[in-house]
N, C-alpha and C positions, 0 to 999 in steps of 0.2 A: 888649533884642533880643527879637523875637517868637519864640514857640515854633515849632520846625520842624513843618511840616504833616505830616511822616511820624511824629512822636512818637505813641506809643500806650501804653496800659497794659501793664505787665509783670507778669502774675499770679505770685503766690508759690506755689511748689510745695515741699512738705515730702516728702523721701524718707526713709522710716523703715525701717531695715534693718541689714544685717550687712556683712561684708567685700565683698560684691558691690556695695554702695553706696559704701563707702570707697575701693574700688579697690585694696585691699591686695594686695601682691605682684605683680599682673599688669600694672598700668598704668605708663607711663613719665612721665606728667604728670597732674595733677588734671583737666585739661580733656579727657583721653582717656576718662574714665569715662562709662558710658552715661547717667548722670544729667546730666552736663554737656552731652553731645551732644544729648540730648532738649531741654534748656533752650535751648541755642543755636538749635536748629531751630525751636522753637515760640515763642521770645521770652519764656520764663519766667525768673523769678528763683528759682534753686534753693537750698534749705536742706537740707543732709544731716544728719539726726539718726541716726547709725549707730555701731555698735561692732563691731569685728572679733570674729567668733565668737558674736555674739548670736543668740538665738532668741526665740521667744515666752516661753520659760522659761529657757533657758541664758544665763548671763552677764548676768542682769538685776539682780542684787542687789549688796550692798556687797562690798568686797574682804575677803578672808580674811587670815590672818596672813602668808601668803606673797605677798600683793599681787594675788592673782587674783580676778577678779570671780566671784561665786557665783551659782548658779541661784536664781531667785525667781519666784513666781507672784503676789507682792504689791507689788513695787517698781514704781512707775509714773513714775519720774523723767523718762525720755525721752518717754513718752506725754503727761505733763502739759505738757512743753515744746512738743510738737507742737501741742497744742490751744491753748496760750497764744499761739502765733505767729499764730493766726487765718489760716491760709493759704487760698488759693483752690482748692487741690487737694492731696490726700495720696496718695502712692504707697508701698505697703508692699512689702518684699522680705525676707521671713523664712520659714524652714521647715527647711532642711537641717540646721542646727545642733542642732535638737531631736531628731533621729532617735535618737541614742544614749541618750535618756532615756525613750523610749516604754515600755519594759518596766516601769519602776518609778514613772514620774511622768506617766502618760497623763492622769490627771484634772487635774493642775496645768497641763499644756501646753494642754489644751483650754479650761480655765477662763481662763487668761491670754490666749489667742488671742481668745476670745469677748469678754472684757472690753474688750480694746484696741479691737477692731473696733466694738463697740457704742458705746463712748465716742466714738470718732472720728465715727461716724455721728450720734449724738445731740447731741454738744456742738459740732459744726460743721455745723449745719443748712444744707442746700443745697449743701454742699461735696462734690464727688465724692471718694469713697475708692476707689482703684484697687488691687486685690490682684494682686501678681505673685509669682513664685517662681523660683528658679534651682536646677536639678537637675544636680549634677555627675555625669556618667556613671559615673565611677570610684566614687562614693559611693552609687550607687543601691542601695536595699535595700527589703525589705518594710516596715521601720520608717519609712523616709522616705516610701514610698508611703502609709502610714497617715496621717502628718502632712499630706501633700498632700491626701488625701481629706477630712480634717477641715477643712482650709482652704477647699477648693472648696465643700464643703457649707455652711460658715458664711457664706461670701461670698454664696452663692445665697440662703440663708435671710434674710439681712439686706438683700438687694437692692443689694449693692455691685457695682462693675465688676470683672470678672475678665479680666485680660490673659493668657490661657492660653498664648499662643505663646512667652512668655518662658522657660518652664520648660525647654524643650529647644532653645533657639535656638543654644546652643553645643555641647551633646552631648559627643561624644568626639573631635571634630575637632582634631587636634594643632596645626593652624594657628591655632586660636582660643584655645588654652590656654597658660598659662605653664608653667614647668618642673616644677611639682608635679602637673600633669595634672588639677587641680581648678579653680583660679581662672582666669578669662578674662584674656587679654592685651588689648592695645589693639584688635586685630581682633575679639576676642571681645566686648569692650564695644561695639564698633560694631554687631556682630550683635545684641546685646541691645537696643540702642537701636532698631534697625530693626524688631525684633519687637514692641516696645510702641508705637511711633509711630502705627500705624493706629488703635489703641484710643484713645490720648491725643488724636489729632486730632479725634475725634468728640465730645470733651467740650465742653460749653458753660460757659465760665468768665466 
């Protein structure tokens, strides 16, 4: 049987992030996540490399005796996987979970953030790296603002794509949040997808 004339390439997108990527707590189905909505709209094949509660530093290391993932500025397990997949585009969504570590681990957060973004850029030549963030209105603080400032500055320095509208796409709108007031619900994920789509549509894959 001949190939359908409508068949086309489906670029692989790696989404590298935290619970906003996994859809933890707020989504009713995996397809309701903003990553899935984006992929469905753009015809991408999505691969989510994400851990609930992860940051550039937080929950990046091995498990402790209680079974909890530990902070780490040296563990690159997920980063290595993202690069090994050789995707056509990488979208990062990390920031908020590091805010609580700023006072005592600022250097480690910045070093890990910078290392990850440099490796993604250098080891995936020609592949767009899109930096996004999600800012829960209830969790907004000077520490989180500091992490976001580092992220924006690093993305600019490295020449990466910054989808800035994602940060406040949900805000404190109760219709877009689940019952914890932090994580987006299905409608919130749809708002996140809408906020990043204009940037992602401009990419040449």
